[in-house]
VOTILUM-133515 format. One record per residue (C-alpha): x negated, y negated, z. Coordinates in pm, whole numbers, padded with zeros to 5 digits, always signed. Layout:
BEGIN
XYZ...
This chain:
BEGIN
+02190+03072-13162+02296+02755-13012+02125+02416-13068+02188+02064-12940+02111+01743-13136+02081+01427-12922+02053+01108-13126+02224+00775-13092+02240+00745-13479+02541+00947-13607+02376+00936-13948+02072+01101-13812+02264+01375-13622+02438+01441-13944+02136+01487-14141+01985+01721-13885+02298+01923-13845+02330+01951-14220+01952+02067-14234+02021+02316-13959+02336+02454-14143+02135+02496-14462+01879+02685-14258+02171+02908-14130+02228+02755-13783+02598+02691-13753+02646+02670-13372+02534+02305-13317+02634+02069-13053+02591+01693-13038+02515+01422-12811+02497+01041-12895+02273+00961-12596+02063+01124-12318+02359+01120-12080+02587+01305-12339+02291+01532-12400+02256+01623-12040+02609+01671-12005+02595+01928-12286+02292+02082-12142+02447+02112-11810+02772+02258-11945+02629+02490-12196+02339+02684-12025+02313+02912-12337+02152+02632-12559+01853+02789-12737+01694+02468-12851+01707+02095-12765+01643+01854-13059+01645+01497-12921+01549+01138-13021+01330+00920-12800+01511+00560-12825+01852+00592-12694+02084+00379-12492+02188+00490-12116+01916+00766-12096+01633+00779-12341+01493+01110-12489+01182+01106-12246+01418+01089-11958+01636+01359-12074+01331+01585-12131+01210+01520-11785+01563+01597-11640+01575+01923-11836+01223+02034-11730+01316+01961-11370+01618+02183-11376+01539+02554-11287+01815+02674-11519+01700+02481-11820+01315+02426-11770+01228+02698-12026+01446+02561-12311+01247+02476-12630+01258+02099-12700+01171+01933-13029+01148+01537-13023+01246+01374-13348+01140+01004-13324+01018+00698-13511+00771+00669-13218+00443+00772-13422+00156+00651-13229-00078+00905-13069-00012+00785-12708+00372+00831-12760+00319+01180-12891+00093+01259-12601+00348+01120-12356+00627+01337-12508+00405+01630-12495+00299+01589-12142+00675+01538-12043+00747+01889-12181+00831+01885-12545+00730+02185-12739+00712+02005-13084+00722+01658-13228+00864+01535-13554+00820+01168-13680+01112+01013-13868+01174+01013-14149+01102+01391-14218+01153+01650-14479+01394+01937-14409+01096+02183-14445+00926+02007-14153+01226+02073-13921+01238+02416-14031+00862+02479-13955+00883+02312-13621+01208+02503-13527+01042+02830-13650+00726+02738-13422+00929+02674-13105+01146+02980-13166+00833+03188-13147+00775+03029-12807+01118+03079-12688+01215+03380-12468
């Protein structure tokens, strides 16, 4: 299983990658912003789950999600947004854009596991 973690914070990417490794997910790609995330998605059509932040330079997570959902090849890829945006309207905006699940930072590793398990049930 291949996952992509997109976050402008290298510390947050490392935390998520370490959590994923602990859960048994070893094939994890990274992107430092939405542009890098899009390049990874476009070059690796076998990505099983996209985990993205919202607030990033160049292209934010919401724009990345909309781009993925608009691409016929990628539109069914499960997406988890991990963000400090915790307001109800922000969560609803992300859900309307096409995220499958939402995690508010900071989060416990168990939360990532639960959300990942939930979207994997939705996946193919």
